[in-house]
N, C-alpha and C positions, 0 to 999 in steps of 0.2 A: 851362441848365435848373436847376442846383443853387440858383440865386437864387430859384427859384419854390417851393422846398419849404416854407419858413416861411409865405409868403402863402397857399399852397393849403391847408396844414394849418390855419391860422387860420380861413380862410373856411369850411372844412369843419366845424370845431368849432362855429362860430357857427351854421351852417345846421342842424346836428344839434340844438342847444339850442332854436332857434326852432321847428323842426318838432316836437320833443317837446312844446313848449308849445302848439302849434296843436292837436295831437291829444289833449292832456290831458283836455279837457272831454268829448270823445267817449268816451274810455275810462271816465271816472268818471261818465258821465251817468246810468246806472241808479241809483247811490247818490244822486247830486245830486237827481234827479227825485223819488225817494222821499221825501227830507227836505223838499224845497221844494213837494211836492204839485203837480208839473207833469208834462206828458206827455213821456216820454222821446223821442218823435219830434221834439220841438222841437230836437233836436241838428241836424237838417237845416236849420232856419231859422238857428240859431246859426252853422253852417258857412258858409251863404250870406253872413251878415253879416261874418264874418271875411274872406272873400275880397273882398267888396264894399269894405270899408274898406281892405284891402290894395291893391286896384287904385288907389284914390285916393292913398294914401300913397306908392305906388311912383312915381306921377307927381310928387308934391310933393317927393320926396326928391332929385331930380336936382341941383338947385342947391345945397342944403345939403351934399351929398356933395362937390361941387367946392370949396365955400367953407370947410367945416369939416373935411373929411377923411372918407374912406370908413369907416375903422375907428371914428372917433368916432361916426358915425351908427349903425354896428352896435352900439356900446355903448349908445347911446340906445335902440335897438330892443330890446336885451336887458333894459334897465331897464323899458321899457314892458311887455314880456312878464311881468316880475316883478310889476309893479303890477297887471296884469290877473289873474294867478294869486292875488295877495294879496286882491284884491277878491272873487274867487270864494269865498275862505274865510270871507267875512262871512255866508254862508248866507242870502242874500236874493235874490229873483228879480231885482230891480233891480240889485243888485250883480253878479249873474252876467251880465246884459246889458252892463253897463259893462266887465266882465272881457273879454267877447267883443270889444268895440270896441278895447280896448287891445291884445289879442293880434293882432287884425287889423292894427292900426297897426304892430305889431312885425314882422309878416310882410312888409309891403310893400317896405321899403328894402333887403332883404338881397340880392336878385339884382342890382339896379343898383350897390350898393356893391361886391359881389364882382366884377362886370364891370369896375369902375373900377380896382380893385387888380390883378386878374389880367391885364387887357389891358396894363397898364403893366409888369408883371413877368415875364410868360410869353412865350417865343418863339411867334410866330404859327403855326409848324409844329406846335406842341403844343396849340393852342387846343382842339381837339375832345376830346382825352383829359382835359385839365385841367378844362375846364368840366363834362364828364361826371362826373369824379371829385368835383368840388365838389357836384354835384347828387345824388350818392349820399347826401349828408347828409339828404335828405328821407326816403327809406325807412329809413335807419338811425335817424333820430329817431323815426319812426313805430313802428319795431320796438321801440326802447327804451321808448317810452311804453306799448306793449302788454305789455312785460315788467315794468316798474318800477311802474306805477301800481296794478295789481292787488295787488302785494305791499304797497305803501304803504297801500292801502285796508284791508288786514287789520291792519296794524301801528298806523296812526295815524288811520285814517278819511279821508274825502275832503277835509275841511278841512285836516287835517294834511298830507295829500299835496300839496294846493295850495301850502301854505306851504313845504314842502320843495323843490318845483319852483321856487318864486319865489326861494328862497335860492340854488339852483343857478344860476339865470340871473344873479343879482347877482354870484356868485363868478366866473362866466365873464366878465362885463364887467370885473371887476377884474383877472383874469389877462390879458385881452387888452390892458389898459393897458400892460403890460410891453413889448408889441410895437408899440404904436401909433406911437411917434415914428419908428421905422424904416420901417414900412409906409406911413405917410402923408407921407413926405418928398417924394413926387412931386406933392403937392398945393400949389397956390399960393393962399393965402388971399385975395389981392386980385384974382383972375382975374375978368374981366367975366362977367356972367351969360350963359349960353347961351340960357336961356329954354326952358321945356318946350314952349311953342307952336311954336317953331322946330323942335324935335326931332320933334314930331308931324307937322308939315308935311314934314320931311325924310323920315321913314319912309314916309309915304303917297305921296310923290313919287318915291321910289326903288323901281323895279319889284321887285327881289328882296326888299327888306325888306317891302314891302307884301304880297307873296305869303306870305312867312314869317310875318308878324305875324297876318294874317287866318287863315291855316292853323293857327296855334297856338291860336286860339280853339276851333276844331273838335277838334283833337287833345286839348286839355284836357277838353273835354266827354266825349270817349271815355274818357280816363284817370279822370276823377272819377266818372262813372257806373259804371265798372267797380269802382273802389275802394269807393265808398260803398253800392252796391246789390248787390254780388255775393253776400254772405252771405245777405241777405234773399231774393234770387232763388233761390239754391240750396236754401234752407230751405223756401220757400213753393212753388216750382215743381217742383223736382227731388226734394224729400222728404229731403234730407240733414239730418243733425243739425247744430246750430250748431257743434259742435266740429269735425266733418269739413269743413264749409264754411269755417270759420276757418282750418283747416289748409291748405286749398287756396289761400286768399287769401295766407297767409304764404308758402307755397311760391312763388307767382307773384311776390311782391315780391322774394324772394331771387334767383330766376332772373332776374327783370327787372333787378335791380341789376347782375348780372354781364353781362347783355346790354348794358346801358347803357354799361359800360366798354368792351366790345368795339366797340360802335357808335361811341363817341367816338374810339377808336383808328383805326377805319376812316375816320372823317370827316376825319382828318388826311392821308389818302392818296387819298380819292375826293371828287368834288364833293358838298358837304354838302347842297345843296338836292335833288339827285337822290337821295341816300341817304335823306333825309327823305321824299321822295315814295314810294320803294319800301317804306320802313317803314310808311307809311300804307296801302299795298296789303296788307301783312301784317296790319295792324290791322283792315282791312276783313274779311279772311278769318277772322281770329280772332273778331271781333265776331259775324259770321254763324254761326260754329260754336257759340259760346256760346248764341246765340239759338235754335238748332235743338235744343238739349238737351231731352230728355223725362224724365218721372219714371222710366221704365224703362230709361234709358240706363245702361250699366254704369259703375261708379264710375271704373274706369281710363280710360274714354273721356271722362267728365266732367273728370277731372283733366288729361288731355292737352289738351282744349280750353281749360280755364281757365288752366293754366300757360302754354300756348302764346300765348294772347291777352295775358295779363298780361306775358309776357316782352317783347312789342313795344310794348304800350300805355304803359309807363312808361320806355321806353328812349330817347325822342327829345329830351327837354328840354335836356340838355347840348349836344347837337349844334346845336340851334336857337339857343341862347344864344351858342355859339361863333361861329356864322355872323353873328349880329347884331354881336358884338364885332369880328369881322373886317371887316365892311362899314361900321363906324362911322368917322366922321372922327376924326383924331388928337385925343385929349383929350376926346372926347365919348362914350365908351363908356357911362358912367353914364346920361347923358341918353337915349341911344337904347335902352339896356336898360330904362330906366323905362317907355318906351312898350311894349316887348315884354312886360314883366311885367304891365302894366295890361291889355293885350289878352288875355294868357293867363288872368289871374285873372278877367276878365269871363266867360270860358267856364265857370269854376268856379262862378260865380254863377248863370248862366242855364241851364246844362246839366242838372244834377240835377233841378230842379223840372220842366223840360219832359219829361225822361225819365219822371219819376214820373207826370206827367199822361197821357202816352201809354200807360204801363203800366196806369193805372187805367181809362182810357176804352176801350182796345183790349186789349192784352196785353203781357207782357214781351217776347215775340218781336217784336212790331211796334216796340217801343221800341228794341230792339237793332238791328233792321233799319234804322230811321230813322237811328240813329247811324252805322251802317255806310255808308249812302248818302252822308251828309254827309262822312265821312272819305274816301270814294273820290273825291268831287269835289275835295276839298282836295289829296289825293295826286296826282291826275291833273294838277291845276293846277301843282303844284310840279315834277313831272317835265317838263311842257311848258315851264315857265319856265326850267328848268335847261338846256334845249337851245338857248335863244336866247343871243345875245351879252350879256354883263353890261352893266348900266348904267354910265355913266361915273362 
């Protein structure tokens, strides 16, 4: 396991930097929108673009990862994030749209590249813990963005903040170069192409991977509707201040990060698909509890429901990725992870707009209940699939 320390730390650092870049525009959006005379609510459209582009680049990254090296592709992703952040500093609407596209392109290859490195360097009995640890880079990056960018906005403005973040991404890419040769030694540059089409067919023909991949779409819908709409929901529906609502969101991310590590450790001792299924049952109950909140609900009970739901709704990603890596054919972890990433990111594209539509036409409660129903179906499907003999 000692051989995995450097790869895990490297992939974690890259994930933190990319996640920070992804959330940068959301944190700075009020200032950006004021200067560019656009509606701050466009951040929802920008987020959908990021994950839509990320889904496409995740699929496209599989072959370059094998041919050029996973760390080299991560460096390219960091540079794309830097270019996007630098474009944002140009203070034009068109430049901000270009920035969003570049940041989305940077987001896509990270999970497949990480799977390629970690699957080759980490003992299989540690997959759950290691992949979950790597995935903590997402909430860590989000938390850092929430801390750093408000400070930078006060010191250098949003244009300066964008350039500082771009420089940080470039520095990260340069530092990673020191480790690239050792981490990419498992790559064979002349290896025949696996072909992403073959990987897609493999995933959908493999019963366990098909169940995991389609369930990931639903779980991401639950995760992202929670993350992106919770503060607005608590403010508009429950009458909390933005500060109190933001505090609950932060608390849920912190607790969820800890639960993610616990879940990852458990998944190395228990059947992962069964664990993911029961996690979905917990997500269903949490989603219903949040949907049942009323304006007169005591704050402590709101906090219990929100933190409880948040703890499970962000805890599943690493376990799912670990099982995908475990079920991948030798040498094809990146290609199979590309399909899983694309499926998961598609949930991030379609979920929040549908949630918003239901909330607008009916109510927030019905939107949360609709998500809960979908999650329960996916959770039940996984539990049932885990009880059948595995595919060959």
